[in-house]
N, C-alpha and C positions, 0 to 999 in steps of 0.2 A: 184739525187746522193748528197752523202755527203762525202766530204774529212776529214779526222783527221788526225792530225800531231801533234805527241807530242814532247816535250822537258822538258831539266832541268833532266835529268838522269845525273848519276855520282857513281864517288866511295865516301865513306863518312866512316867515322868510327864509333863504336857503340855508342849510345847516340846522333848523329849528328841529324841533321835535311837537307832536302831536299823540294823543292818546285817542280812540276810537272806543266806542262802548256801542254794543248790540245787547238790546234786553229781548229776551222773547217771553213769551206767555203762553197759555194752550197746551198741547198735549206736550208729556215728559222732554222737557229739553235732552236728558242725559242720555235720550236712545236717538239723538241725531248728531251727526258728523258735523262740525261747524266751517265756516269759512269766508272770506273776504275775496270780493272782486273788484275791480275798478273801470270806469270806463271814462276817457277823453274824450273831448269835444268832437266829433267826426270820426270817432273810431269805434270798433267793437270792444263789447267789455269783456275784459281777460282775468285770470287767476292771479290773486295776490299770494293767499296763503289758507293754509285748512289746519284744522286738528280734527284728531279723532274723538272720540264719545266720552273718553274716559280722560281724555287729556295727556295721554302718554305718549303719542307721537305728533308731532307737527309736520309740514311741509310748506316750501316758500319758491314762488318766481325768483328765476335766477336775477333778476333785476333789481331784488329788495332783499337777497338773501345778504345776511351778516346787519342791517338794518333796522330791519322792522323784525316783531316777534308778538307771533299769536299766541293768547292764554285763555282760557274757561274757570268759570268757578259756576258749578253745577250748585252749588247752594243757592246761586243768585241768579240763578237762570240767565247769565252774561257770560259773552265772548268779547276779548279785547283784542284790539290791535295797538299797540306801541311802536310807533314809527319817529326813527330818530333819521338824524343827517338826510333832513328831508332836500331832495332837488326840485327844481321845477318841473321836469318830465313825471313829477308824480302827482300833478296838480289834475284831478280825476273828480268825478263821483264816485264815492265807496261803499259798497254795497253789502249787506250780510249776506249769506245765503246757509241754508241748511238744506241736508241731505240724509234719507234713509239709508244711504251704503255708509260702507265702513269706511272711506276716504271720500274726501271732495278735490275735486281737480277740473272739472270739466263745466259750462255751462247749463249741458244736458242732462248733468246727475241732481241739478238742484231743483228740490222737492218747494221750499221756500224761499222767497225774494223779501226783503227791506225796501223802503223805498229811496235809500242811500243817503249820503251824506256828502256836502261838497269839502274838497280839501284843495286849496290854493297857497302855492308856493310861488312865491317872487324872487327873483334874482338878485 
């Protein structure tokens, strides 16, 4: 079992920045590829970003490419999402996710979910 706890959400004006953190406990963190998904009110949960087990490769949704950066610190069992240039359409609950697959891209690959942290971007 892996427990994931997100933090760092909040309210920010458009153009601002936030840094989300996801702390993992339980089985070996470095054996999981990690990612972030988000879910806006009334919409489905969608992929945002992912990173491989060792952190050597990452991928992003087109909507956040160039603005968001995912990273991980395996010594601290933590994955981060640095969000810059935030837009109102980034408003959503952001979920941390872990998979035993080599890379994470879709919700059906997820083995463990966090409970989410709300990000609100005002115009």
